[in-house]
C-alpha positions as CSV (number, residue, x, y, z in Angstrom):
1,X,9.6,-4.9,3.6
2,X,8.4,-1.8,4.1
3,X,6.0,-0.3,1.8
4,X,6.0,3.4,0.4
5,X,2.6,3.5,2.7
6,X,4.3,2.9,6.0
7,X,7.1,5.0,5.0
8,X,4.4,7.7,4.8
9,X,2.7,7.0,8.1
10,X,6.1,6.8,10.0
11,X,7.3,10.1,8.4
12,X,3.9,11.9,8.9
13,X,4.0,10.8,12.6
14,X,7.1,13.3,13.0
15,X,6.2,16.7,13.6
16,X,6.2,19.3,10.8
17,X,6.9,16.8,8.4
18,X,5.2,17.5,4.8
19,X,5.1,14.9,1.9
20,X,5.4,15.8,-1.7
21,X,4.7,12.5,-3.8
22,X,7.9,10.1,-2.1
23,X,9.6,12.6,-0.5
24,X,9.0,13.6,3.0
25,X,10.4,17.2,4.5
26,X,10.5,19.3,7.2
27,X,11.1,22.8,7.4
28,X,11.7,22.5,3.5
29,X,14.6,20.3,3.9
30,X,14.6,16.8,2.8
31,X,14.7,13.9,5.3
32,X,14.0,11.0,3.3
33,X,13.0,10.4,-0.9
34,X,12.4,8.1,-3.4
35,X,15.8,7.6,-5.7
36,X,15.4,5.6,-8.5
37,X,19.2,4.5,-9.6
38,X,20.5,6.3,-12.6
39,X,22.4,4.6,-15.4
40,X,25.8,4.9,-13.6
41,X,24.2,3.8,-10.3
42,X,23.2,0.7,-12.1
43,X,26.3,0.0,-13.4
44,X,28.2,0.7,-10.0
45,X,25.9,-1.5,-7.6
46,X,23.3,-3.2,-9.8
47,X,19.5,-3.5,-9.8
48,X,18.8,-3.3,-6.1
49,X,14.8,-2.7,-6.4
50,X,13.0,0.3,-5.0
51,X,15.4,2.7,-3.3
52,X,14.8,5.3,-0.9
53,X,17.4,7.8,0.7
54,X,17.9,8.9,3.9
55,X,19.7,11.7,5.0
56,X,22.1,10.9,8.1
57,X,23.4,13.2,10.7
58,X,26.8,13.1,9.2
59,X,29.4,11.1,7.4
60,X,30.2,9.3,10.2
61,X,26.6,7.9,10.8
62,X,26.4,7.0,7.1
63,X,29.5,4.8,7.7
64,X,27.6,3.1,10.9
65,X,24.8,2.2,8.7
66,X,26.8,0.9,5.7
67,X,28.9,-1.2,7.9
68,X,26.1,-2.6,10.2
69,X,23.2,-2.7,7.9
70,X,24.9,-4.0,4.5
71,X,22.4,-5.8,3.2
72,X,19.8,-2.9,3.6
73,X,21.9,0.2,3.3
74,X,24.4,0.8,0.6
75,X,25.8,3.8,-1.5
76,X,27.0,5.1,-4.6
77,X,30.1,7.1,-6.2
78,X,26.9,10.0,-6.8
79,X,26.4,10.0,-3.0
80,X,29.8,10.0,-1.4
81,X,31.0,12.9,0.6
82,X,27.0,13.6,1.0
83,X,25.5,12.2,4.6
84,X,22.7,10.2,3.3
85,X,22.3,6.2,2.5
86,X,20.5,4.6,-0.1
87,X,18.2,2.0,1.3
88,X,16.7,-1.0,-0.7
89,X,12.9,-1.3,0.3
90,X,12.2,-4.6,0.1
91,X,14.7,-5.0,3.2
92,X,13.8,-2.5,5.3
93,X,11.9,-3.6,8.2
94,X,9.9,-0.8,10.4
95,X,12.7,-0.5,13.3
96,X,15.4,0.7,10.9
97,X,12.7,2.5,9.1
98,X,11.5,4.6,12.5
99,X,15.5,5.2,13.3
100,X,16.6,6.3,10.3
101,X,13.3,9.0,9.8
102,X,14.0,10.1,13.1
103,X,17.9,10.8,12.8
104,X,17.0,12.8,9.4
105,X,14.5,14.6,11.2
106,X,16.7,15.5,14.0
107,X,19.3,16.3,11.6
108,X,16.9,18.6,9.4
109,X,14.1,20.0,12.1
110,X,14.2,23.2,13.5
111,X,16.1,23.9,16.5
112,X,13.3,24.6,18.9
113,X,11.2,21.7,17.3
114,X,14.3,19.3,18.1
115,X,13.9,20.4,21.7
116,X,10.2,20.2,22.4
117,X,10.7,17.0,20.7
118,X,13.7,15.7,23.0
119,X,12.1,16.9,25.9
120,X,9.0,14.6,25.4
121,X,11.1,11.7,24.1
122,X,14.4,11.6,26.0
């Protein structure tokens, strides 16, 4: 189970990331944010506990997470057609947390920062 503190530390370990409450951005673009479920969401999927939303690199990546991690990742009608996945914080483990944050960062960070990061991390 991930905590908000773990999410924060993992996000802030990436270059240029800033935090505002439970929202993490790079270059002004959201990577991850707390996403309490709204009434319509609750009617659709029920109570999922604390939920965090992660930006994905595209709809194909979103679908892959939904298929590969169904106990952890889900979506709602509100996010249909939007490249982001909802995640049950109580089911999120460190390796997937790092993967989701890295993918979000690579999708949202400035191209020069991504190029520098890839040169260092392969």
